[in-house]
Wavefront OBJ file of the C-alpha trace (Angstrom):
o trace
v 15.448 -14.596 15.881
v 16.693 -16.801 13.088
v 15.286 -16.687 9.580
v 13.748 -20.118 10.145
v 12.063 -18.916 13.331
v 10.708 -15.834 11.538
v 9.324 -18.029 8.756
v 7.815 -20.478 11.236
v 6.182 -17.662 13.177
v 4.996 -15.285 10.451
v 4.667 -17.162 7.157
v 1.032 -18.263 7.461
v -0.114 -14.774 8.492
v 1.778 -13.168 5.594
v 0.423 -15.808 3.197
v -3.151 -14.983 4.241
v -2.537 -11.259 3.754
v -1.067 -11.875 0.305
v -4.157 -13.866 -0.702
v -6.354 -11.035 0.650
v -4.465 -8.551 -1.521
v -4.864 -10.766 -4.582
v -8.606 -11.060 -3.896
v -8.893 -7.291 -3.459
v -7.180 -6.675 -6.803
v -9.421 -9.271 -8.482
v -12.546 -7.547 -7.113
v -11.348 -4.139 -8.274
v -10.483 -5.497 -11.713
v -13.940 -7.064 -12.118
v -15.711 -3.888 -11.025
v -17.203 -1.282 -13.341
v -15.876 2.253 -13.472
v -12.514 3.917 -13.644
v -9.781 3.433 -11.045
v -8.701 6.427 -9.012
v -5.428 7.534 -7.444
v -5.735 4.970 -4.625
v -5.365 2.013 -6.972
v -2.385 3.638 -8.661
v -0.792 4.272 -5.267
v -1.543 0.711 -4.169
v 0.057 -0.797 -7.269
v 3.088 1.485 -6.834
v 3.382 0.320 -3.227
v 3.266 -3.306 -4.366
v 6.091 -2.564 -6.792
v 8.176 -1.429 -3.812
v 7.884 -4.958 -2.438
v 9.328 -6.461 -5.587
v 12.119 -3.919 -5.930
v 14.456 -6.070 -3.848
v 15.515 -3.162 -1.657
v 15.872 -3.129 2.087
v 13.430 -1.245 4.316
v 10.399 -2.460 2.365
v 7.894 -1.387 5.043
v 9.344 2.131 5.100
v 9.347 2.377 1.309
v 5.757 1.135 1.027
v 4.594 3.615 3.656
v 6.423 6.472 1.958
v 4.953 5.549 -1.425
v 1.459 5.994 0.057
v 2.271 9.146 2.020
v 1.965 12.834 1.224
v 5.520 14.058 0.546
v 4.687 17.756 0.832
v 6.077 19.763 3.730
v 3.492 22.542 3.950
v 0.115 21.758 5.518
v -2.984 22.450 3.451
v -5.083 25.424 4.618
v -8.221 23.345 5.233
v -9.150 19.717 5.137
v -11.155 18.686 2.105
v -12.635 15.568 3.726
v -13.378 14.302 7.206
v -11.423 11.057 6.886
v -8.117 9.827 5.599
v -8.178 7.943 2.300
v -4.964 5.956 2.782
v -3.062 7.294 -0.204
v -1.836 10.647 -1.410
v -3.743 11.830 -4.510
v -0.632 13.467 -5.940
v -1.742 17.061 -5.770
v -0.661 19.840 -3.454
l 1 2 3 4 5 6 7 8 9 10 11 12 13 14 15 16 17 18 19 20 21 22 23 24 25 26 27 28 29 30 31 32 33 34 35 36 37 38 39 40 41 42 43 44 45 46 47 48 49 50 51 52 53 54 55 56 57 58 59 60 61 62 63 64 65 66 67 68 69 70 71 72 73 74 75 76 77 78 79 80 81 82 83 84 85 86 87 88
């Protein structure tokens, strides 16, 4: 696929997702309360996009993932939260 074909095929979808992300950040910013580790992880993942490196999808996924190698003894919740809280 050429770059032009990729742009023709995927640009509008990516544009819509970018606007959704901007709206999400606006809602969070207008909300009361303190941010938690998920917002920090999300902003760090966004920074990966602007870093100008290759393998952006991989880098974003890794920035949200638990880097530890040992499993925890027991789950603390029943559902995934989408970001690693930064504690072992």
